[in-house]
C-alpha positions as CSV (number, residue, x, y, z in Angstrom):
1,X,0.0,0.0,0.0
2,X,1.2,3.5,-0.7
3,X,1.6,6.0,2.1
4,X,-1.5,7.9,1.0
5,X,-3.5,4.7,0.9
6,X,-2.3,3.7,4.3
7,X,-3.3,7.1,5.7
8,X,-6.8,6.8,4.1
9,X,-7.2,3.4,5.6
10,X,-6.0,4.6,9.0
11,X,-8.6,7.4,8.9
12,X,-11.3,5.1,7.6
13,X,-11.1,2.6,10.4
14,X,-11.7,5.4,12.9
15,X,-15.1,6.1,11.4
16,X,-18.3,4.8,13.0
17,X,-19.7,1.6,11.6
18,X,-22.4,3.3,9.5
19,X,-19.9,5.7,7.9
20,X,-17.5,2.8,7.2
21,X,-20.3,0.8,5.6
22,X,-21.3,3.8,3.4
23,X,-17.7,4.3,2.4
24,X,-17.3,0.6,1.5
25,X,-20.5,0.8,-0.6
26,X,-19.2,3.9,-2.5
27,X,-15.8,2.4,-3.1
28,X,-17.5,-0.8,-4.3
29,X,-19.8,1.1,-6.6
30,X,-16.8,2.9,-8.1
31,X,-15.8,-0.4,-9.7
32,X,-19.2,-1.0,-11.4
33,X,-19.9,-0.3,-15.0
34,X,-23.1,0.7,-16.8
35,X,-23.5,-2.9,-17.6
36,X,-23.3,-3.9,-13.9
37,X,-25.9,-1.3,-13.1
38,X,-28.2,-2.6,-15.8
39,X,-27.8,-6.1,-14.4
40,X,-28.6,-4.9,-10.9
41,X,-31.7,-3.2,-12.1
42,X,-32.9,-6.3,-13.9
43,X,-32.3,-8.4,-10.7
44,X,-34.2,-5.8,-8.7
45,X,-37.1,-6.0,-11.1
46,X,-37.1,-9.8,-10.9
47,X,-36.9,-9.8,-7.1
48,X,-39.9,-7.4,-7.0
49,X,-41.8,-9.6,-9.5
50,X,-41.2,-12.7,-7.3
51,X,-42.2,-11.0,-4.1
52,X,-45.4,-9.7,-5.7
53,X,-46.1,-13.2,-7.0
54,X,-45.5,-14.7,-3.6
55,X,-47.7,-12.1,-1.9
56,X,-50.5,-12.8,-4.4
57,X,-50.2,-16.5,-3.7
58,X,-49.1,-17.3,-7.3
59,X,-45.9,-19.0,-6.1
60,X,-45.0,-20.7,-2.8
61,X,-41.8,-21.0,-0.9
62,X,-39.7,-23.9,0.4
63,X,-37.4,-24.3,3.4
64,X,-33.7,-23.6,3.0
65,X,-33.1,-27.2,4.0
66,X,-35.2,-28.6,1.2
67,X,-33.7,-26.3,-1.3
68,X,-30.1,-27.4,-0.4
69,X,-31.2,-31.0,-0.3
70,X,-32.4,-30.7,-3.9
71,X,-29.3,-28.9,-5.0
72,X,-27.0,-31.5,-3.5
73,X,-28.7,-34.2,-5.6
74,X,-27.5,-32.5,-8.8
């Protein structure tokens, strides 16, 4: 790490947990591209669609144990 990076790190670890989490999110977002943003938006739409379908009773859920059991059989 450069001296500047080390200083930024030393300052960052002194932040409260919420500020550190927000900083992490901003740094992570700085790596994303427009394509990544498009994918995230598509996933959000899909998640919203599935939640709505579940709330409407159109789809059901299963326990985590059953899901992992089915996946382990593949």
